[in-house]
Structures are given as C-alpha cells and as structure tokens.
ZATISE-343868 format. One record per residue: x, y, z of N, C-alpha, C in turn; residue number from 0. Coordinates in steps of 0.2 Angstrom, whole numbers, plus 5000, padded with zeros to 4 digits. Atoms other than C-alpha are relative to their C-alpha. Last residue first. Example, Ala and Ser with C-alpha at 12.3 -4.5 7.8 and 13.67 -1.06 7.14 Angstrom:
residues 2
REC    nxx    nyy    nzz   caxx   cayy   cazz    cxx    cyy    czz   num
REC   4996   4994   4999   5068   4995   5036   4996   5005   5003     1
REC   5004   4994   5000   5062   4978   5039   5004   5006   5000     0
end
This chain:
residues 71
REC    nxx    nyy    nzz   caxx   cayy   cazz    cxx    cyy    czz   num
REC   5000   5000   5007   5283   5301   4965   4993   5003   4998    70
REC   4999   4993   5002   5284   5305   4984   4999   5001   4993    69
REC   5005   4996   4997   5277   5288   4989   5000   5007   4998    68
REC   5007   5002   5003   5287   5278   4977   4995   5005   5002    67
REC   5000   4997   5006   5303   5288   4983   4994   4998   4996    66
REC   5001   4993   4999   5299   5284   5001   5000   5003   4993    65
REC   5007   4999   4999   5297   5265   4996   4999   5008   5001    64
REC   5003   5002   5006   5315   5265   4988   4992   5001   5001    63
REC   4999   4994   5005   5323   5275   5002   4995   4998   4994    62
REC   4994   5001   5005   5317   5262   5015   4999   5005   4995    61
REC   4994   4995   4999   5305   5269   5028   5005   4999   4996    60
REC   4999   4996   5006   5289   5260   5022   5006   5005   5001    59
REC   4999   5005   5006   5289   5246   5035   5002   5004   4994    58
REC   4993   5001   5001   5290   5260   5049   5002   4995   4994    57
REC   4996   5002   4995   5272   5265   5047   5007   4998   4998    56
REC   4999   5008   5000   5264   5276   5035   5004   4998   5006    55
REC   4997   5002   4993   5257   5294   5035   5000   4992   4999    54
REC   5001   5007   4999   5255   5302   5017   5003   4998   5007    53
REC   4995   5003   4994   5253   5320   5013   4998   4993   5001    52
REC   4995   4995   4999   5245   5329   4997   5005   4998   5006    51
REC   5002   4995   4994   5236   5314   4992   5006   5005   5001    50
REC   4996   5000   4995   5239   5307   4974   4998   5004   5006    49
REC   4997   5007   5000   5227   5303   4960   5005   4999   5006    48
REC   4994   5000   4997   5215   5318   4962   5003   4993   5000    47
REC   5000   5003   4993   5201   5317   4950   5007   5001   5002    46
REC   4999   5007   5000   5202   5328   4934   5000   4998   5008    45
REC   4993   5001   5000   5193   5345   4934   5001   4992   5001    44
REC   4998   5003   5006   5176   5352   4938   5008   4999   5000    43
REC   5002   4996   5006   5171   5356   4956   5003   4996   4994    42
REC   5007   4997   4999   5170   5345   4971   4998   5004   4994    41
REC   5000   4993   4998   5185   5335   4964   4993   5002   5001    40
REC   5003   4995   5005   5183   5316   4962   5001   5007   5004    39
REC   5004   4996   4996   5196   5305   4972   4997   5006   4996    38
REC   5004   4996   5005   5204   5291   4962   4995   5004   5004    37
REC   5004   4994   4997   5217   5282   4972   4997   5004   4994    36
REC   5008   5001   5001   5222   5266   4963   4996   5005   5003    35
REC   5002   4999   5007   5240   5273   4960   4992   4998   4999    34
REC   5001   4993   5001   5243   5274   4979   4997   5002   4993    33
REC   5005   4997   4995   5240   5256   4982   4998   5007   4998    32
REC   5007   5003   5003   5249   5250   4966   4995   5003   5005    31
REC   5002   4996   5006   5264   5261   4972   4994   4998   4997    30
REC   5002   4993   4998   5263   5254   4990   4999   5004   4994    29
REC   5005   4998   5005   5264   5236   4984   4997   5007   5001    28
REC   4999   5002   5007   5280   5230   4991   4995   5003   4995    27
REC   4997   4994   5004   5278   5240   5008   5001   4998   4992    26
REC   5005   4995   5000   5267   5226   5016   5002   5006   4995    25
REC   4998   4994   4995   5280   5213   5011   4994   5005   4999    24
REC   4996   4994   5002   5273   5197   5003   5000   5006   5004    23
REC   4993   5001   4999   5268   5181   5012   5004   5006   4997    22
REC   4998   4998   4993   5250   5185   5014   5007   5000   5001    21
REC   4998   5006   4997   5247   5186   4995   5002   5002   5007    20
REC   4994   5004   5003   5239   5202   4990   5001   4994   5004    19
REC   4999   5007   4997   5222   5211   4991   5006   4997   4997    18
REC   4996   5005   5004   5222   5230   4987   5001   4994   5004    17
REC   4999   5007   4996   5210   5243   4993   5004   4996   4995    16
REC   4998   5005   5004   5209   5262   4988   5001   4994   5004    15
REC   4999   4997   5007   5202   5278   4995   5002   4995   4995    14
REC   4995   5004   5005   5194   5270   5010   5000   5004   4994    13
REC   5003   5002   5005   5186   5283   5023   5004   4997   4995    12
REC   5001   5007   5000   5195   5284   5039   4996   4997   4994    11
REC   5006   5002   4997   5192   5303   5041   4999   4992   5001    10
REC   5000   4998   4994   5209   5308   5036   4994   4998   5005     9
REC   4999   4993   5000   5208   5298   5020   5000   5002   5008     8
REC   5006   4996   4998   5211   5279   5019   5001   5008   5001     7
REC   4998   4993   4999   5223   5268   5010   4994   5004   5001     6
REC   5005   4995   5001   5219   5249   5013   5003   5007   5001     5
REC   4997   4994   4999   5230   5234   5011   4995   5005   4998     4
REC   5004   4995   5003   5221   5217   5013   5004   5007   5002     3
REC   5000   4994   4996   5233   5203   5016   4995   5005   4996     2
REC   5000   4994   5004   5230   5185   5011   5000   5006   5004     1
REC   5002   4994   4996   5233   5168   5017   5000   5006   4995     0
end
C-alpha cells in the first residue's frame, strides 16, 4: 500500500506531493513535504520555500515535528 501526502494552500491548490509506503508515519515525512514547496513570487525574487503559517492534525504535535515545521 502507499500514502499520498499533499501540502495545499488556503484555496486547496497543491503546493507539494509526496508518495510514501503505507506503513510509515504520516508525520515522519513532514520535512520532505515542506522542502518540496516552490511557490513563484508574483514579482521578481526567489520562490517561497516555506509558508508563513501551517495547519496540521494531531499526528504532527510532537516536539520533533513542530521543530521541523518551524525551521
């Protein structure tokens, strides 16, 4: 089996997608999922790599995962 992890913006548009084995933890790949974000800026400049805020479910509540999200 496999799991599809998706990071979306406030309108539900996908920012990054990651497919993993079905047996692994949802939160184990949060760093990879956030690192895959590449949002072009409307003007000149480097693309945004991290969102200004993140909403996640309870699986991401451990300190280790919160630190990855805040990094």
